[in-house]
C-alpha positions in Angstrom: 7.5 -18.2 -8.4 8.9 -19.1 -5.0 7.2 -18.2 -1.7 8.3 -15.5 0.7 11.3 -16.3 2.9 15.0 -15.8 3.1 16.8 -16.6 0.0 13.6 -16.7 -2.1 12.3 -14.2 -4.5 9.0 -13.0 -3.1 7.8 -11.0 -6.1 4.7 -12.2 -7.7 4.2 -11.2 -11.3 0.8 -12.7 -11.5 -2.4 -10.8 -10.8 -5.0 -12.5 -8.7 -8.6 -12.2 -10.0 -9.6 -10.0 -7.0 -6.6 -7.5 -7.2 -8.4 -5.0 -9.4 -11.5 -5.1 -7.4 -9.7 -4.3 -4.1 -7.5 -1.7 -5.9 -10.8 0.1 -6.9 -11.7 0.3 -3.2 -8.3 1.8 -2.5 -9.0 4.3 -5.3 -12.2 5.3 -3.5 -10.2 6.0 -0.4 -7.8 8.1 -2.5 -10.7 10.2 -3.7 -11.9 10.8 -0.1 -8.4 12.0 0.7 -8.4 14.4 -2.2 -11.9 15.7 -1.1 -10.3 16.5 2.3 -7.3 18.3 0.7 -5.0 15.4 1.4 -2.7 13.8 -1.2 -5.0 11.2 -2.8 -3.5 7.9 -1.7 -5.8 5.2 -0.5 -5.3 1.7 1.0 -7.3 -1.4 1.8 -6.2 -4.4 3.9 -7.8 -7.8 2.9 -7.7 -11.0 4.9 -9.3 -14.2 3.8 -11.0 -12.4 0.9 -12.6 -9.8 3.2 -11.8 -6.1 3.7 -10.7 -5.7 7.3 -9.5 -2.1 7.0 -9.6 0.9 4.7 -7.8 4.3 5.1 -6.5 7.3 3.2 -3.8 9.9 3.8 -4.4 12.2 6.8 -1.0 13.7 7.3 -2.2 17.3 7.0 -5.5 16.8 8.9 -3.9 14.9 11.8 -0.5 16.8 11.7 1.0 13.3 11.8 3.9 12.4 9.5 3.0 8.7 9.9 -0.6 9.1 8.7 0.0 7.5 5.4 -2.9 5.5 3.9 -1.3 2.1 4.1 0.2 2.7 7.6 -3.2 3.7 8.9 -4.9 0.8 7.2 -2.4 -1.7 8.7 -2.9 -0.3 12.2 -6.7 -0.4 11.8 -6.4 -4.0 10.5 -4.4 -5.1 13.5 -7.0 -3.6 15.8 -9.9 -5.3 13.8 -8.1 -8.6 13.8 -6.9 -8.4 17.4 -3.3 -9.2 16.5 -0.2 -7.3 15.4 0.8 -10.0 12.9 -0.9 -9.4 9.6 -0.1 -12.9 8.3 -2.6 -13.9 5.7 -3.3 -10.2 4.7 -2.8 -8.3 1.5 -2.3 -4.5 1.5 -3.7 -2.7 -1.5 -2.4 0.8 -1.9 -2.6 3.3 -4.8 1.0 4.4 -4.6 4.1 2.3 -4.1 4.9 2.4 -0.4 7.7 4.5 1.1 10.4 3.1 3.4 8.3 3.7 6.5 5.3 1.9 5.2 7.3 -0.9 3.5 9.1 -1.4 6.8 5.8 -1.7 8.7 4.8 -4.4 6.2 7.9 -6.3 7.1 7.3 -5.9 10.8 3.6 -6.7 10.5 4.4 -9.9 8.5 2.0 -9.1 5.6 1.8 -11.8 2.9 1.5 -9.5 0.0 1.4 -5.9 -1.2 -0.4 -4.8 -4.3 0.2 -1.2 -5.4 -0.9 1.0 -8.3 1.5 3.7 -9.4 5.2 3.4 -8.9 6.8 6.2 -6.8 10.1 7.4 -8.4 10.8 9.7 -5.5 10.3 7.3 -2.6 9.2 3.8 -3.7 10.6 1.1 -1.4 9.1 -2.0 -3.1 11.3 -2.0 -6.2 11.7 1.5 -7.5 14.4 3.1 -5.2 14.7 0.3 -2.7 13.2 -3.1 -2.2 12.6 -4.1 1.4 10.1 -6.8 0.5 12.9 -9.3 -0.2 16.0 -8.0 1.6 17.7 -11.1 2.9 19.0 -9.1 5.9 15.4 -8.7 7.2 13.4 -11.3 9.1 10.4 -11.4 6.7 9.8 -11.2 2.9 6.5 -10.7 1.1 5.1 -10.8 -2.4 4.7 -7.6 -4.4 2.6 -6.8 -7.4 3.0 -3.4 -8.9 1.1 -1.5 -11.6 -2.4 -2.6 -10.8 -4.7 0.1 -12.3 -1.5 2.2 -12.4 -2.9 4.8 -14.9 -6.0 5.4 -12.7 -3.9 5.7 -9.6 -1.4 8.1 -11.2 -4.2 10.2 -12.7 -5.6 10.8 -9.3 -2.3 12.2 -8.2 -1.7 14.2 -11.3 -5.2 15.8 -11.2 -4.7 16.7 -7.5 -1.3 18.3 -8.0 -2.3 20.1 -11.2 -5.2 21.7 -9.3 -3.0 22.6 -6.4 -0.4 24.3 -8.7 -3.2 26.4 -10.3 -4.1 27.8 -6.8 
């Protein structure tokens, strides 16, 4: 595997020992979102092995199209760390990020993104697009997909099944 950077392949196919642990925290955030009537997506930002931010979807509650879990978590992490560059950080999110959130990862200079379920309708880290390693952009980062994918997808399926019944 090569490191992030222009001309290199940033995708990491190897799980780190802590990836499942932090994804479980993101799943906790997804469950909070569901309890608030939001689409159950959760995110955690980790820097130097410590959680610096956690968030969940709040688009409906905040009437904010940018209130995606990972977007909110990255903004919170920047505030907590006192810097806009999230170098040294990993973003854990239960659903593959969309173009907006993947773009923020590029602009925030994250080192890594670990996601749970792939998003066939909007995934921008390998499914529909892949901005994590686009050589035209000024930053590349590692991506690990499919961590606790079944659990992450089950949260979404359960939420939408219940919504359809109403």
